[in-house]
Structures are given as C-alpha cells and as structure tokens.
C-alpha positions in Angstrom: -19.4 -28.2 92.8 -22.0 -30.9 92.4 -25.2 -30.1 90.6 -28.7 -30.7 91.9 -31.9 -30.3 90.0 -35.1 -29.7 91.9 -38.3 -30.7 90.1 -41.2 -28.7 91.5 -38.9 -25.9 92.7 -41.7 -23.4 93.2 -43.7 -25.6 95.6 -43.4 -25.3 99.4 -40.8 -28.0 99.7 -38.9 -27.0 96.6 -38.8 -23.4 97.7 -37.1 -24.4 101.0 -34.8 -26.9 99.4 -33.1 -24.3 97.1 -31.4 -22.3 99.9 -30.8 -25.5 102.0 -28.6 -27.1 99.4 -25.6 -24.9 99.9 -23.1 -27.5 98.8 -24.7 -27.7 95.3 -25.2 -25.7 92.3 -29.0 -25.8 92.1 -31.2 -25.7 89.1 -34.9 -25.3 89.9 -37.5 -26.6 87.5 -41.2 -25.8 87.6 -44.0 -27.8 86.0 -43.7 -25.6 82.9 -40.0 -26.6 82.7 -40.4 -30.3 83.2 -43.6 -32.3 83.4 -42.8 -35.7 84.9 -45.5 -37.3 82.8 -43.7 -36.3 79.6 -40.9 -38.8 79.5 -39.2 -37.6 76.3 -39.1 -34.0 77.5 -37.8 -35.1 80.9 -35.0 -37.0 79.2 -34.1 -34.0 77.0 -34.0 -31.6 79.9 -32.1 -33.8 82.3 -29.6 -34.9 79.6 -28.8 -31.2 78.9 -28.5 -30.3 82.6 -26.4 -33.5 83.5 -27.2 -33.3 87.2 -25.5 -35.3 90.0 -28.7 -35.4 92.0 -32.4 -35.0 91.0 -34.9 -34.2 93.8 -38.4 -34.9 92.8 -41.1 -33.0 94.7 -43.8 -33.2 92.1 -47.0 -34.9 93.2 -50.7 -35.1 92.5 -51.8 -34.6 96.1 -55.4 -33.4 96.2 -56.4 -36.6 98.1 -60.2 -36.4 97.5 -59.8 -35.5 93.9 -57.5 -38.5 93.4 -60.5 -40.7 94.1 -62.3 -39.3 91.0 -59.2 -39.0 88.9 -57.0 -42.1 89.3 -55.5 -41.9 85.8 -53.7 -38.5 86.3 -53.0 -39.4 89.9 -51.0 -42.5 88.9 -49.5 -40.7 85.8 -47.7 -38.2 88.1 -47.2 -40.2 91.3 -46.3 -43.6 89.8 -45.5 -43.4 86.1 -43.7 -40.1 86.5 -41.7 -41.5 89.3 -40.9 -44.6 87.2 -39.7 -42.5 84.3 -37.3 -40.5 86.6 -36.0 -43.8 88.1 -35.2 -45.1 84.6 -33.5 -41.9 83.8 -31.5 -42.1 87.0 -30.1 -45.3 85.8 -29.6 -44.1 82.2 -28.0 -40.7 83.1 -26.3 -41.8 86.3 -27.8 -39.5 88.9 -29.0 -40.0 92.4 -32.8 -39.7 92.7 -34.4 -38.3 95.9 -38.1 -39.0 95.9 -40.8 -38.1 98.4 -43.6 -40.5 99.6 -46.3 -40.3 102.2 -47.7 -41.7 105.4 -50.8 -42.4 103.3 -49.1 -45.7 102.2 -50.2 -47.1 105.5 -53.7 -48.1 106.5 -53.6 -46.3 109.9 -55.2 -49.2 111.7 -52.1 -49.6 113.9 -51.5 -47.5 117.0 -47.6 -47.4 117.0 -45.3 -45.4 114.8 -44.7 -47.1 111.5 -41.2 -48.3 110.6 -39.7 -48.6 107.1 -40.0 -52.4 107.4 -43.7 -52.4 108.2 -46.1 -53.6 105.5 -47.8 -50.7 103.6 -51.6 -51.0 103.1 -53.0 -47.8 101.5 -56.7 -47.1 101.8 -57.0 -44.5 99.1 -56.1 -43.9 95.5 -53.6 -41.3 96.5 -51.9 -43.7 99.0 -51.9 -46.5 96.4 -50.3 -44.2 93.8 -47.6 -43.0 96.2 -46.8 -46.6 97.2 -46.5 -47.5 93.5 -44.2 -44.6 92.9 -41.9 -45.3 95.7 -41.7 -49.0 94.8 -40.8 -48.2 91.2 -38.1 -45.8 92.3 -36.6 -48.4 94.7 -36.7 -51.0 91.9 -35.2 -49.0 89.1 -33.0 -46.2 90.4 -29.6 -47.6 91.4 -28.9 -44.7 93.7 -32.0 -43.4 95.5 -33.4 -42.0 98.7 -37.1 -42.4 99.1 -38.3 -40.2 102.0 -41.7 -40.8 103.6 -43.0 -37.7 105.5 -46.3 -36.3 106.8 -48.4 -33.1 107.2 -46.1 -30.8 105.2 -46.5 -27.0 105.5 -44.1 -24.3 104.3 -43.8 -20.6 103.7 -44.5 -20.9 100.0 -47.7 -22.9 100.4 -48.6 -26.0 98.5 -49.0 -25.4 94.7 -52.4 -26.5 93.6 -53.9 -26.4 97.1 -54.0 -22.6 97.5 -51.8 -22.6 100.6 -51.4 -25.1 103.3 -53.2 -26.3 106.5 -51.9 -23.5 108.6 -52.9 -20.8 106.3 -56.3 -22.4 105.7 -56.9 -22.5 109.5 -56.0 -18.9 109.9 -58.2 -17.9 107.0 -61.2 -19.9 108.3 -60.6 -18.8 111.9 -60.9 -15.2 110.9 -64.1 -15.9 109.1 -66.1 -17.9 111.7 -66.5 -21.2 113.5 -64.1 -24.0 112.5 -64.5 -27.8 112.6 -61.4 -30.1 112.4 -61.1 -33.9 112.6 -59.8 -35.2 115.9 -59.5 -38.9 114.9 -56.5 -38.6 112.5 -53.1 -38.5 114.2 -49.9 -37.6 112.3 -46.9 -35.3 112.7 -47.1 -31.8 111.2 -43.7 -31.3 109.4 -42.2 -27.9 108.4 -40.7 -28.1 104.9 -37.9 -25.9 106.1 -36.8 -28.6 108.5 -37.3 -31.4 106.0 -35.3 -29.5 103.4 -32.4 -29.1 106.0 -32.6 -32.9 106.6 -32.4 -33.7 102.9 -29.4 -31.3 102.6 -27.7 -33.1 105.5 -28.4 -36.5 103.9 -27.0 -35.5 100.5 -23.9 -34.0 102.2 -23.2 -37.5 103.6 -24.3 -39.4 100.5 -21.1 -41.4 100.3 -21.5 -42.6 103.9 -25.3 -43.2 104.2 -26.9 -46.2 102.7 -29.4 -45.6 99.9 -33.0 -46.7 100.4 -36.1 -45.7 102.3 -36.2 -43.3 105.2 -39.0 -41.8 107.4 -38.3 -38.2 108.2 -40.8 -35.9 110.0 -40.8 -33.4 112.8 -40.8 -34.7 116.3 -43.9 -35.7 118.2 -47.5 -36.3 117.1 -51.0 -34.8 117.3 -54.4 -34.9 115.7 -55.4 -32.3 113.0 -57.7 -30.8 115.6 -54.9 -30.4 118.1 -52.7 -28.9 115.4 -55.4 -26.4 114.6 -55.9 -25.5 118.3 -52.1 -24.9 118.6 -52.1 -22.7 115.5 -54.8 -20.5 117.0 -53.2 -20.5 120.4 -49.8 -19.3 119.1 -51.4 -16.8 116.7 -53.5 -15.3 119.6 -56.7 -16.0 117.8 -60.0 -16.6 119.7 -61.8 -19.1 117.4 -64.9 -21.3 117.9 -63.1 -24.5 117.2 -64.9 -27.8 117.4 -63.5 -31.4 117.0 -65.3 -33.6 114.5 -64.8 -37.1 113.1 -63.6 -38.3 109.8 -67.0 -39.8 109.1 -68.7 -36.6 109.9 -66.3 -34.6 107.7 -67.7 -36.2 104.6 -64.3 -36.7 102.9 -64.5 -38.8 99.8 -61.1 -40.5 100.3 -60.3 -42.7 103.3 -57.4 -41.5 105.4 -55.2 -43.3 107.9 -56.4 -42.8 111.5 -52.8 -43.1 112.8 -49.9 -42.4 110.5 -47.1 -41.3 112.8 -43.7 -42.5 111.3 -40.9 -44.0 113.3 -37.4 -42.3 112.9 -35.2 -45.1 114.1 -33.5 -45.8 110.8 -32.8 -42.1 110.3 -31.2 -41.8 113.7 -29.3 -45.0 113.3 -27.7 -43.5 110.3 -26.2 -40.8 112.6 -28.7 -38.0 112.1 -30.5 -36.2 114.9 -34.2 -36.3 115.4 -35.9 -33.2 113.9 -37.1 -30.7 116.4 -40.6 -31.0 117.9 -43.5 -29.9 115.6 -44.7 -27.1 117.9 -41.3 -25.5 117.9 -41.2 -25.6 114.1 -44.7 -24.2 113.9 -43.8 -21.3 116.1 -40.9 -20.3 113.7 -43.2 -20.7 110.7 -45.9 -18.4 112.3 -43.2 -15.8 113.1 -41.9 -15.9 109.5 -45.4 -15.4 108.2 -46.2 -12.6 110.6 -48.9 -14.6 112.4 -47.2 -15.0 115.8 -48.8 -13.3 118.8 -47.0 -10.4 120.4 
C-alpha cells in the first residue's frame, strides 16, 4: 500500500483528507510534528517516513494579518513550499500543494482558468503565488490545486472556526453585515478531499501540474451568509455591505470564481453545487433546520 503524509492533518482540510485517502497508508503531521519553515527538521521527518505522496495543507492565511507580517507569511506560504518542493525532488515523492483564488486580481468578470495571468493584490495572494510557482518549478511530480472559500467540520486552525460557524455565532448574537461585492465559490473541504483522493488514485493517468478545484456555482459572501441562515432556520438581521465599508486592511479580489475546464478535461466530474455541500455540512454540525 502506498504511503501518504498529510502536513497540517489537524486542520479542516487535513481532517477530511485522512479518511478520504482509503487507498493509502496515511500519516498525519501537525505543526508540532513538522514545521515547514524548519527545513532540516522537515528533511529528517520525511526521510524517516519515506512517503510516496506528501500533501501540504499548511498555510499562513489570516489575510489581514499578512499585510502586517509579510515575513512569516512568505516563510510559510513561499519558502516552506519551496523547501518541500526541493525535498520532493531529493526524496522522490509526489507533492500536492494548495493555492488560492487570491492569486488573481479579481478585476475580471469571468471564471479564471489555469492559463490566465495571476495578479495578486495582497501580501497573502502574492505569497501563495510565490509558493505555487516554486512548487511547479522544483517538484518533478506535483499537483498544485487552487481552490476558494474553504469550510470544513474541523474548522480552520488559527481562525477559530470557519465562515459558516462565524456566521451562526454572529447571527445568534445580533445584526450581521457581510460584503456583497466579493464573488467566489464556497467549497466544502470534504468534497475537495474526495477530489484529491480521486486525483491521486489516477496519478499514473493524470498529468501533473496546476488544477482549479472548487464546488460548483458561485455567490457573494453576503449570499453565502443568507443561505446559511435560511438553511439553519435562523431569523437574522443581515445587511449587505461593501468591501470599502468593511474596513479590511488587505485588498481582496472582487471576482475570483475559478474555471474547472482542465479538471473536467482530465476525466473528472464537476464537484456538486455549493448549496448542496453546505446543506450536508450544516446537517453534520447539527445546524440544519428541522
């Protein structure tokens, strides 16, 4: 049986990847087990484990904080990714690395393809672009996966949950304001994990490289919040606002929906619509109405 190592196994994506990878012996590593910014430690750990595949879910992803702390942001998202890419070549494993819709400016109004020119407008976006570029340059066998709006049952480590749980908490406390001028695709980590498992199951058939994988459809963050409250049966004073009014420090892409044409051309099915995935998530968390 092939051996897969998941870096960041206690995060929301890592948590869902572990049961999804049924065709692998899986070793999960937390930040305490392997810090991607510590290259020597990473080499020692991965040399000992001798994996066939390493899946890197680690990220410095507090987008506003990244503006104030570019050094640690790039240390994790770019230098850490570079170190793993070099180890992929040295130790002969396939590297799966996750990137973001934030590599795009968001000035466009059509879903972005893998061949479209990235133009990040934030430190976070720039760091993710640097990381994916280094992986593509140095890891002989790699899958770089851009995705958007992740949420999972385990919650995002370092963020105190995810957008869905934050909305439910805020909705139970009082009025809620959410930006309506940023459009993306909410993506359930359970579905993304299943897609990654399918990809690795067909590794010998599917070309290495960059892929866009998200749930189906698109919506604004405001519409996402409204749907959460609707499905949860919550009566909330929800008001749309603008990015400018929100006072966020980091610029965010106004439109960052990703095109799935390359994924589907490789023989994979489109992931299910985001609303359907959200319904299952809310049911799993005990939030679903009736």
